[in-house]
Each structure stands twice: as structure tokens, then as C-alpha cells.
C-alpha positions as CSV (number, residue, x, y, z in Angstrom):
1,M,75.0,-98.4,-63.3
2,T,76.2,-94.9,-63.8
3,I,74.1,-92.4,-65.8
4,V,74.9,-88.8,-67.0
5,I,72.2,-86.3,-66.3
6,P,71.8,-84.1,-69.4
7,T,72.3,-80.4,-69.2
8,G,69.7,-78.0,-70.2
9,P,69.4,-74.2,-70.8
10,R,69.4,-72.8,-67.2
11,R,70.8,-69.7,-65.5
12,P,74.6,-69.8,-65.0
13,R,75.7,-72.1,-62.1
14,R,78.9,-73.3,-60.6
15,P,79.6,-76.8,-61.9
16,A,79.6,-79.5,-59.3
17,L,82.0,-82.3,-58.8
18,L,81.2,-85.9,-57.9
19,C,83.6,-88.5,-56.6
20,G,86.6,-86.4,-57.6
21,L,85.5,-86.1,-61.3
22,A,85.2,-82.7,-63.0
23,L,81.8,-82.7,-64.8
24,L,80.1,-80.5,-67.4
25,P,78.6,-77.3,-66.1
26,L,75.1,-77.9,-64.6
27,A,75.4,-81.7,-64.7
28,I,76.1,-84.2,-62.0
29,L,76.7,-87.9,-62.3
30,L,74.5,-89.9,-60.0
31,T,74.6,-93.6,-59.6
32,A,71.3,-95.4,-59.7
33,C,70.1,-98.9,-58.9
34,D,67.1,-101.0,-58.2
35,A,67.7,-103.0,-55.0
36,D,64.8,-105.4,-55.7
37,N,65.8,-106.2,-59.3
38,P,69.4,-105.9,-60.3
39,N,68.5,-106.5,-63.9
40,A,66.1,-103.6,-64.0
41,F,66.9,-100.3,-65.7
42,A,67.9,-97.7,-63.1
43,P,65.4,-94.8,-62.7
44,A,66.4,-91.5,-64.2
45,C,67.8,-89.0,-61.7
46,P,67.2,-85.2,-61.4
47,L,69.7,-82.6,-62.3
48,V,71.6,-81.1,-59.3
49,E,72.7,-77.5,-59.5
50,V,74.9,-75.3,-57.3
51,P,74.0,-71.6,-57.4
52,G,77.3,-69.8,-57.9
53,P,77.0,-67.3,-55.0
54,A,76.0,-70.1,-52.6
55,A,79.0,-72.3,-53.3
56,D,81.4,-70.6,-50.9
57,L,81.1,-69.5,-47.3
58,A,83.2,-66.9,-45.4
59,A,82.2,-66.5,-41.8
60,Y,83.5,-63.7,-39.6
61,D,82.8,-63.0,-35.9
62,G,82.0,-59.3,-36.4
63,E,81.4,-56.5,-38.9
64,T,84.9,-56.4,-40.2
65,H,86.4,-58.8,-42.7
66,D,89.9,-58.6,-41.2
67,V,91.6,-62.0,-41.3
68,G,91.9,-61.9,-37.5
69,H,88.1,-62.1,-37.2
70,L,87.8,-65.0,-39.6
71,V,85.8,-67.9,-38.1
72,A,85.9,-70.2,-41.2
73,R,86.0,-70.5,-44.9
74,A,84.2,-73.3,-46.7
75,S,83.8,-74.4,-50.3
76,L,81.4,-76.9,-51.8
77,T,83.7,-79.1,-53.9
78,R,81.6,-82.3,-54.6
79,V,78.1,-83.7,-54.6
80,S,77.7,-87.4,-54.1
81,G,74.4,-89.1,-54.8
82,S,72.4,-92.0,-56.0
83,C,68.8,-92.5,-57.0
84,R,66.5,-95.5,-56.7
85,A,62.9,-96.5,-57.0
86,A,60.9,-95.6,-53.9
87,G,59.1,-99.0,-53.8
88,R,57.5,-101.7,-55.9
89,H,54.0,-100.1,-56.0
90,T,55.0,-96.5,-56.8
91,H,56.8,-94.6,-59.5
92,D,58.3,-92.2,-57.0
93,I,62.1,-91.8,-57.0
94,V,64.3,-91.4,-53.9
95,T,67.5,-89.4,-54.4
96,D,70.2,-89.6,-51.7
97,I,72.5,-86.6,-51.6
98,S,75.7,-85.9,-49.6
99,L,77.8,-82.7,-50.0
100,G,81.6,-82.7,-50.1
101,L,83.0,-79.7,-48.3
102,T,86.5,-78.2,-47.9
103,V,86.6,-76.3,-44.6
104,S,89.3,-74.1,-43.2
105,R,89.2,-72.6,-39.7
106,G,90.3,-69.1,-39.0
107,P,91.9,-67.4,-36.0
108,A,88.5,-66.5,-34.5
109,T,87.3,-70.1,-33.9
110,G,88.1,-73.0,-31.7
111,H,88.4,-76.7,-32.5
112,A,84.8,-76.9,-34.1
113,V,82.7,-74.8,-36.4
114,D,79.1,-75.1,-37.6
115,I,78.6,-75.0,-41.4
116,P,75.0,-74.2,-42.5
117,Y,73.8,-75.6,-45.9
118,F,70.5,-76.1,-47.8
119,I,69.0,-78.6,-50.2
120,A,66.0,-77.4,-52.3
121,V,63.7,-79.3,-54.7
122,V,62.6,-77.2,-57.6
123,Q,59.8,-78.3,-59.9
124,D,59.2,-76.5,-63.2
125,G,61.1,-73.4,-61.9
126,E,59.3,-73.2,-58.5
127,I,60.8,-74.2,-55.1
128,K,58.6,-76.9,-53.8
129,S,60.6,-77.7,-50.7
130,K,63.8,-76.4,-49.0
131,K,65.4,-77.7,-45.9
132,Q,68.4,-76.2,-44.0
133,F,71.0,-78.4,-42.2
134,V,74.1,-77.7,-40.1
135,E,77.2,-79.8,-40.3
136,T,79.5,-79.5,-37.3
137,V,83.1,-79.7,-38.4
138,T,85.7,-80.7,-35.8
139,F,89.4,-80.0,-36.3
140,P,92.0,-82.2,-34.8
141,P,94.9,-80.3,-33.0
142,N,97.3,-78.5,-35.3
143,V,95.0,-79.0,-38.4
144,T,93.5,-75.9,-40.0
145,E,91.8,-77.5,-43.1
146,T,89.7,-80.6,-43.6
147,H,87.7,-82.3,-46.3
148,I,84.4,-83.9,-45.3
149,F,81.1,-85.3,-46.7
150,T,77.9,-84.4,-44.9
151,H,75.4,-86.9,-43.8
152,I,73.3,-88.5,-46.6
153,V,69.9,-86.7,-47.1
154,P,67.2,-88.9,-48.8
155,I,64.6,-87.0,-50.9
156,T,61.5,-88.6,-52.3
157,L,60.3,-87.1,-55.6
158,P,56.7,-87.8,-56.5
159,I,56.3,-89.1,-60.0
160,G,53.0,-89.4,-61.9
161,H,51.4,-89.4,-65.4
162,H,52.0,-85.7,-65.9
163,V,55.0,-85.4,-63.5
164,T,58.4,-86.8,-64.7
165,V,61.9,-86.7,-63.2
166,D,62.7,-84.1,-65.9
167,S,60.4,-81.6,-64.3
168,Y,62.6,-81.5,-61.1
169,H,66.0,-80.3,-60.3
170,I,67.8,-80.1,-56.9
171,E,69.7,-77.0,-55.7
172,V,72.3,-77.2,-53.0
173,G,74.6,-74.7,-51.4
174,F,75.6,-72.9,-48.2
175,Q,72.9,-71.1,-46.2
176,L,74.3,-67.6,-46.2
177,T,73.3,-64.5,-44.4
178,R,72.6,-61.4,-46.5
179,A,76.0,-60.0,-45.5
180,Q,77.7,-63.3,-46.6
181,L,75.8,-63.3,-49.9
182,D,76.8,-59.7,-50.6
183,Y,80.5,-60.5,-49.7
184,N,80.5,-63.5,-52.2
185,R,79.0,-61.4,-55.0
186,A,81.6,-58.7,-54.4
187,H,84.6,-60.9,-54.1
188,L,84.2,-64.0,-56.1
189,L,85.4,-63.9,-59.7
190,T,82.9,-64.8,-62.5
191,P,84.3,-66.5,-65.6
192,A,84.0,-64.4,-68.8
193,F,83.8,-65.8,-72.3
194,H,85.0,-63.8,-75.3
195,P,84.3,-64.4,-79.0
196,L,87.0,-66.4,-80.9
């Protein structure tokens, strides 16, 4: 069963893609199922957001941004996920998330590069948990760009009488240094809307 996560009034984010489909801003499609009972309704899934400045990574080997010092460029292009009940005796939900990345190596790297990223659980506007991961991307000979999915990360969201899945959202993006964040803010274009 496939469900559409509704959008809500949140700060501007870069829209995410799932399984090659362009989605509405701030919304991601997640598939959901109940392995114990195929006839049961799937649990609701949390909204997944990609903060705009954290959706791209440009890594250099020094202070200069000269192309000769480029280690790698990466873009977060997709988010693949599913959600399921945590068990028969709990209302908790497990969300499995994997990120789709496009990674290009620069002249200042060898055959492999480490790409740092994060996944954060936000409840009612407050970050409850954030974990950092590193995906090592290996390039075959004569290949400068590759498309990969990270390993699947399961996240258990506690659900109770006063806590619903709507109180959560998940944020994903590259784990940037301050210099990389400043570079993105200075160089990435922001869409502008004009009155009709």
C-alpha cells in the first residue's frame, strides 16, 4: 500500500524525490505495510524533509575552491522509505530510510570518497535524536560519477495516547562543516516566486 504524506506549513525546504518520482514540496511518499496482517491498514508515516542548504555537498582539500582542489560533489536526489508497526503489543512505528545520492569525484581524490550525512527525528519542532553516518563511495576505473543508495536506517518512533505520528517529522541531509554550509548558502540558487 502506498500513502501520500500530507504537507503542512513549514519553513522552506528542498523537495525530496522517492523512487524516481518528483513529489510535492515537503512531502515524501513512503510505502507502508503490516507484515503480520496483510489485510490490516498500514500505519501512518512521518513527513520527511530535506533542509535546502544540506541537500548538496562540495568537498575541497584545502582553503581554496579551485576545481583542482575538488575532492567530491554530492547531491541528495531521492529518499526511499517504508513504515511498519513495531510489533503486536505496541503502537510504535518503525520507519526505514535510505538516501539516494549522486556523487562526482574531483581531481583531488582517489578511487573512493567518504560522504557524511545525518538523519534527525524532530518532534513538535524540537530535535529529539540526530545520528551521523558516513557512506564510502567507491568509483570504478574511468568513472567520475555514480548514483547510490545508502544502507537502510531503521528508526523507531514512540507512539502513545498524546503522541501521534503527526507530531514527528524526519530531516535528512549532508553533514556539512561550517565552511561547506557557508559555501552552499552563497552559491546555491533559491527559487523566487512572483505575483501573477
